[in-house]
C-alpha positions as CSV (number, residue, x, y, z in Angstrom):
1,M,59.2,106.0,142.1
2,A,62.4,107.7,141.0
3,L,63.0,104.8,138.5
4,I,59.6,105.2,137.0
5,V,60.2,109.0,136.6
6,L,63.6,108.3,134.9
7,V,62.1,105.7,132.5
8,A,59.2,108.1,131.7
9,A,61.7,110.9,131.0
10,L,63.8,108.7,128.7
11,L,60.7,107.6,126.8
12,A,59.7,111.2,126.4
13,L,63.1,112.1,125.1
14,F,63.0,109.2,122.6
15,V,59.6,110.3,121.3
16,H,60.8,113.9,121.0
17,L,63.9,112.8,119.0
18,I,61.7,110.6,116.7
19,I,59.2,113.4,116.1
20,K,62.0,116.0,115.6
21,N,63.9,113.8,113.1
22,H,60.7,113.0,111.2
23,R,59.8,116.7,110.8
24,F,63.3,117.5,109.7
25,Y,63.7,114.7,107.2
26,C,60.2,114.8,105.8
27,I,61.4,117.1,103.0
28,Y,63.8,114.3,101.7
29,N,63.0,111.2,99.7
30,L,64.9,108.9,102.1
31,P,65.8,105.3,101.3
32,P,63.6,102.5,102.8
33,G,64.7,100.9,106.1
34,D,64.5,101.7,109.8
35,F,66.7,103.3,112.5
36,G,65.9,100.8,115.2
37,I,66.0,101.9,118.8
38,P,67.0,105.6,119.1
39,V,70.7,106.2,119.5
40,V,71.5,102.4,119.6
41,G,70.0,101.6,116.2
42,Q,71.6,98.6,114.6
43,T,75.0,99.1,116.3
44,F,75.0,96.1,118.6
45,S,73.5,93.6,116.0
46,L,76.2,94.7,113.5
47,L,79.0,94.3,116.0
48,H,77.7,90.9,117.0
49,S,77.6,89.8,113.4
50,L,81.3,90.9,113.0
51,R,82.4,89.1,116.1
52,S,80.6,85.9,115.1
53,N,81.6,86.2,111.4
54,T,78.0,86.4,110.3
55,D,78.2,89.9,108.9
56,D,77.7,88.9,105.3
57,Q,74.4,87.2,106.2
58,W,73.5,90.3,108.3
59,F,74.0,92.5,105.2
60,R,72.1,90.2,102.8
61,T,69.2,89.9,105.2
62,R,68.9,93.7,105.2
63,I,69.3,93.9,101.4
64,K,66.6,91.2,100.8
65,K,64.2,93.2,103.1
66,Y,64.9,96.7,101.9
67,G,66.8,96.5,98.6
68,P,70.4,97.6,97.7
69,V,69.8,101.1,99.2
70,S,68.6,101.3,102.8
71,K,68.8,103.5,105.9
72,M,69.8,102.4,109.3
73,S,71.6,103.8,112.4
74,V,75.1,102.8,113.4
75,L,77.1,104.3,116.4
76,G,74.4,106.9,116.8
77,S,74.5,108.2,113.2
78,P,71.9,107.8,110.5
79,T,73.6,105.7,107.9
80,V,72.8,104.5,104.3
81,L,73.9,101.0,103.4
82,L,74.7,100.7,99.7
83,A,75.3,97.4,97.9
84,G,76.6,96.4,94.4
85,P,79.3,97.4,91.9
86,A,77.5,100.7,91.0
87,A,77.3,101.6,94.7
88,N,81.0,100.8,95.2
89,H,81.9,103.1,92.2
90,F,79.6,105.8,93.6
91,I,81.3,105.6,97.0
92,F,84.9,105.4,95.9
93,T,84.7,108.2,93.3
94,N,82.3,110.7,94.8
95,E,84.1,113.7,96.1
96,S,81.2,114.7,98.2
97,L,81.7,111.6,100.4
98,V,84.6,111.9,102.8
99,L,86.1,109.3,105.1
100,T,84.5,109.3,108.5
101,Q,87.1,109.9,111.3
102,T,85.1,109.5,114.5
103,R,86.9,107.7,117.3
104,A,84.2,105.1,117.5
105,L,84.5,104.3,113.7
106,R,88.3,104.2,113.9
107,S,88.1,101.6,116.7
108,L,85.5,99.6,114.6
109,L,87.4,99.8,111.3
110,G,91.0,100.2,112.4
111,R,93.3,102.7,110.8
112,S,94.8,102.4,107.3
113,I,95.3,104.4,104.1
114,L,91.6,103.6,103.3
115,T,90.5,105.6,106.3
116,L,92.5,108.8,105.5
117,N,91.1,111.8,103.7
118,G,92.0,115.3,102.6
119,D,95.5,116.6,102.7
120,E,96.6,113.7,104.9
121,L,95.5,111.2,102.2
122,K,97.2,113.2,99.4
123,Q,100.5,113.4,101.3
124,V,100.6,109.7,102.2
125,R,99.7,108.6,98.6
126,S,102.3,110.9,97.1
127,A,105.0,109.6,99.4
128,L,104.1,106.0,99.0
129,Q,103.7,106.1,95.2
130,G,107.2,107.5,94.9
131,Y,108.6,105.1,97.5
132,L,107.0,101.8,96.5
133,R,108.7,101.5,93.1
134,P,110.0,98.0,92.0
135,E,113.5,98.9,92.9
136,M,112.3,99.9,96.4
137,V,109.8,97.2,97.0
138,L,112.1,94.2,96.8
139,P,114.7,95.4,99.3
140,M,111.9,96.2,101.7
141,A,110.4,92.8,101.1
142,R,113.8,91.3,101.9
143,R,113.7,93.0,105.3
144,L,110.0,92.0,106.0
145,T,109.9,88.5,104.7
146,L,111.4,86.9,107.8
147,A,109.2,89.1,110.0
148,V,106.0,88.0,108.2
149,I,106.9,84.3,108.2
150,C,107.8,84.4,111.9
151,S,104.7,86.4,112.9
152,V,102.5,83.9,111.0
153,V,104.2,80.7,112.2
154,F,105.3,81.7,115.7
155,G,102.5,84.2,116.6
156,Q,103.0,86.8,119.4
157,E,106.6,85.6,120.2
158,A,107.7,86.6,116.6
159,A,109.6,89.6,117.8
160,T,111.8,87.6,120.2
161,I,112.4,84.8,117.6
162,V,113.3,87.3,114.9
163,E,115.7,89.1,117.2
164,T,117.3,85.8,118.1
165,L,117.5,84.5,114.5
166,A,118.5,87.7,112.7
167,A,119.7,90.6,114.8
168,D,120.6,92.6,111.6
169,F,117.1,92.5,110.2
170,Q,115.2,95.8,110.5
171,L,111.6,95.0,111.2
172,L,109.0,97.5,109.9
173,G,105.4,97.8,110.9
174,A,102.5,98.2,108.5
175,H,102.5,94.6,107.3
176,G,99.4,93.6,109.3
177,T,97.3,93.3,106.1
178,T,99.9,91.1,104.5
179,S,100.2,88.9,107.6
180,A,96.4,88.5,107.6
181,L,96.5,87.5,103.9
182,I,99.3,85.0,104.4
183,T,97.5,83.6,107.5
184,F,94.4,82.9,105.6
185,M,96.3,81.5,102.6
186,I,97.9,79.0,105.0
187,R,94.4,78.2,106.2
188,H,93.0,77.7,102.7
189,L,96.0,75.8,101.4
190,A,95.8,73.3,104.3
191,N,92.3,72.5,103.2
192,E,92.9,72.7,99.4
193,P,95.7,70.2,98.5
194,D,95.1,70.6,94.8
195,V,95.7,74.3,95.0
196,L,98.8,73.8,97.2
197,T,100.2,71.3,94.7
198,K,99.8,73.8,91.8
199,I,101.5,76.6,93.9
200,T,104.3,74.3,94.9
201,E,104.9,73.3,91.3
202,E,105.1,76.9,90.3
203,Q,107.4,77.8,93.2
204,D,109.6,74.7,92.8
205,E,110.2,75.6,89.1
206,I,111.3,79.0,90.1
207,A,113.6,77.6,92.8
208,D,115.0,74.8,90.7
209,N,116.0,77.2,88.0
210,K,118.2,79.2,90.4
211,G,121.5,78.3,91.8
212,T,122.1,77.7,95.5
213,A,123.4,81.2,96.0
214,D,121.0,82.9,93.7
215,V,118.3,85.1,95.2
216,L,114.8,86.0,94.1
217,T,114.4,88.8,91.6
218,W,111.6,91.0,90.4
219,E,111.3,88.7,87.3
220,D,110.8,85.7,89.6
221,V,108.0,87.4,91.5
222,S,106.3,88.3,88.2
223,R,106.3,84.6,87.3
224,M,104.3,83.7,90.4
225,K,101.0,84.0,88.5
226,Y,99.0,81.2,90.0
227,T,100.2,82.0,93.5
228,W,98.9,85.5,93.1
229,K,95.6,84.2,91.9
230,A,95.3,82.1,95.0
231,A,96.2,85.3,97.0
232,M,93.4,87.2,95.3
233,E,90.9,84.4,95.9
234,T,91.9,84.6,99.6
235,L,91.3,88.4,99.5
236,R,87.9,87.8,97.9
237,T,86.7,85.3,100.4
238,V,88.3,87.0,103.4
239,P,88.7,90.8,102.7
240,P,91.3,92.4,105.0
241,V,88.9,95.4,105.6
242,F,85.3,94.5,106.1
243,G,83.9,97.8,104.9
244,S,84.1,101.6,105.0
245,F,82.1,104.5,106.3
246,R,81.9,107.9,104.6
247,T,80.1,111.1,105.5
248,A,78.1,113.2,103.0
249,A,79.7,116.6,102.9
250,K,76.5,118.0,101.3
251,D,73.0,116.7,100.3
252,I,73.5,114.1,97.6
253,K,71.3,111.7,95.6
254,Y,71.8,108.1,94.7
255,Q,69.3,106.1,92.6
256,G,66.6,108.7,93.2
257,Y,67.1,108.7,97.0
258,D,68.3,111.6,99.1
259,I,71.3,111.3,101.4
260,P,71.2,114.3,103.7
261,K,74.4,116.2,104.6
262,G,76.1,114.7,107.6
263,W,74.6,111.2,107.1
264,K,77.0,108.3,106.9
265,V,77.3,106.0,103.9
266,F,78.5,102.4,104.3
267,A,79.6,99.7,102.0
268,A,81.0,96.2,102.7
269,Q,83.4,94.3,100.4
270,S,81.8,90.9,101.1
271,I,78.5,92.0,99.5
272,T,79.9,91.8,96.0
273,H,82.8,89.4,96.8
274,L,80.4,86.7,97.8
275,D,77.6,87.5,95.3
276,S,76.9,84.7,92.8
277,R,76.0,87.3,90.1
278,F,79.6,88.3,89.9
279,F,81.4,85.2,91.2
280,N,80.1,81.7,90.3
281,D,79.8,79.4,93.3
282,P,81.1,82.2,95.5
283,T,81.8,80.1,98.6
284,K,84.1,77.8,96.7
285,F,87.8,78.6,96.9
286,D,88.9,78.7,93.2
287,P,91.9,80.7,92.1
288,A,91.1,79.9,88.5
289,R,88.2,82.4,88.6
290,F,91.0,85.0,88.2
291,D,92.3,83.5,84.9
292,N,90.4,86.2,83.1
293,R,90.3,89.3,85.1
294,S,88.2,91.1,82.5
295,S,85.3,88.8,83.2
296,I,85.0,90.2,86.7
297,P,82.8,93.3,86.6
298,P,84.5,96.6,87.7
299,Y,84.1,97.5,91.3
300,S,82.9,94.1,92.3
301,F,86.4,93.0,93.6
302,L,87.8,95.6,96.0
303,P,90.3,94.2,98.5
304,F,92.4,97.3,98.3
305,G,89.7,99.9,97.7
306,G,89.0,101.4,94.3
307,G,89.2,104.6,92.1
308,P,91.2,107.4,93.6
309,R,91.3,105.5,96.9
310,M,93.1,102.4,95.4
311,C,95.7,101.6,98.0
312,P,99.2,102.6,96.6
313,G,100.7,99.8,98.7
314,T,99.0,97.1,96.6
315,E,102.2,96.2,94.7
316,F,104.2,96.1,97.9
317,S,101.7,93.7,99.5
318,R,101.9,91.5,96.4
319,V,105.7,91.2,96.5
320,E,105.8,90.7,100.2
321,T,103.1,88.0,100.0
322,M,104.7,86.2,97.1
323,V,108.2,86.2,98.6
324,A,106.9,84.8,101.9
325,M,104.7,82.1,100.2
326,H,107.7,81.1,98.0
327,Y,109.7,80.1,101.1
328,L,106.8,78.7,103.0
329,V,105.6,76.2,100.3
330,T,109.1,75.2,99.1
331,Q,110.5,74.7,102.6
332,F,107.5,73.6,104.8
333,R,104.4,71.6,105.0
334,W,101.7,72.2,107.7
335,K,98.5,70.8,109.2
336,L,95.9,72.8,111.0
337,C,95.6,72.0,114.7
338,F,91.9,72.9,114.6
339,K,90.5,72.0,111.1
340,E,87.1,73.7,111.8
341,E,88.5,76.8,113.4
342,T,86.4,79.9,112.5
343,Y,87.4,83.5,112.6
344,K,86.1,86.9,113.7
345,K,86.5,90.4,112.5
346,D,88.1,92.6,115.2
347,P,88.3,94.6,112.9
348,K,90.6,92.7,110.7
349,P,89.8,89.0,110.2
350,T,91.4,87.0,113.0
351,P,91.3,83.2,113.6
352,V,89.6,82.6,116.9
353,F,92.5,80.3,118.2
354,G,95.2,82.1,116.3
355,L,95.5,79.4,113.6
356,P,98.0,77.0,115.3
357,V,99.6,74.6,112.9
358,E,101.8,71.5,113.0
359,L,104.8,72.5,110.9
360,E,107.4,70.2,109.4
361,W,110.3,70.6,107.0
362,R,109.6,69.7,103.3
363,R,113.0,70.6,102.0
364,P,115.4,71.4,104.9
365,P,117.9,74.0,103.8
366,S,121.5,74.4,104.9
367,T,122.3,77.3,107.2
368,A,123.8,79.2,104.2
369,D,120.8,78.4,102.0
370,A,118.4,79.6,104.7
371,W,120.1,83.0,104.9
372,N,120.4,83.2,101.1
373,A,116.7,82.5,100.9
374,L,116.0,85.6,103.0
375,Y,118.1,87.9,100.8
376,I,116.2,89.5,98.0
377,H,117.3,92.1,95.6
378,S,115.8,93.9,92.5
379,G,118.0,92.0,90.0
């Protein structure tokens, strides 16, 4: 009897909430869509799609049903899903949309500069833009290269191995995004021998033009053009951040629809990254699509955000990735232990088995060469 009363009370509460919300929002021209079950909404289905790496299909199913602007409910909040380059531009440049900082969303998205706002964002951007200059980036890359390679190759035991190999290396945090990029480059290159061959030729040419004791310079990194195209193609197919939530600070409009104050606005990078209208044969791994960057529509490729929220650490990530890949492809060859290994987003993309590889030397260095390889300066 008590259970029946409880269920009836909950049903009455749900009906009350639905009627209340309908009366409040009837003055708005809201986007099409549905809120699903009260409070729960689409939260569980979205989380399941992330864990199973089917989030892109989840988004496209919703877009096909409702169009590029639709309402839904995530983590108890009414949310508008926006899709397309115009929507990305609207989100990344609209001052009335502020980054959402709820605990639930931080646990879902993780914390990075893309989730900062207000004075905190301005302070971090100002500090990073002054600090991440070319003359600063390469010395930091020198300190991080061994850490990144070890974390990718040796996994969770990286800290112990690094301490054993190089006690004088100062390891810094905040290279998780780069580690993820390198991890998935290793995954792609193991399955794309033609791409690996081109990268190896580029990196071998750089290495062969240097003496045994010479170290990488900024000019060397700038010559790694095809390697960076492969990195960008990796970022396109496996974005390090799956999407971002923002909150409307006031009532705003988009494409004729009202977005009430307090509602969340959400966009996912994969929606444009894997859209055949912007990238031909989008599921194919093809670094050559970046031969002509001007052919890619603005705000359709956003691995590091866009507009005022473009991550100031982009150049640092590029250098760190290029340096690590230089020594990986010139010194090693690898095979995937699980060729069909999938990945999940938790919240960053993570191989389900940790991407174990069979590693072998390609060009064994001497002890002196190994340590020289890990020393980088700005030239």
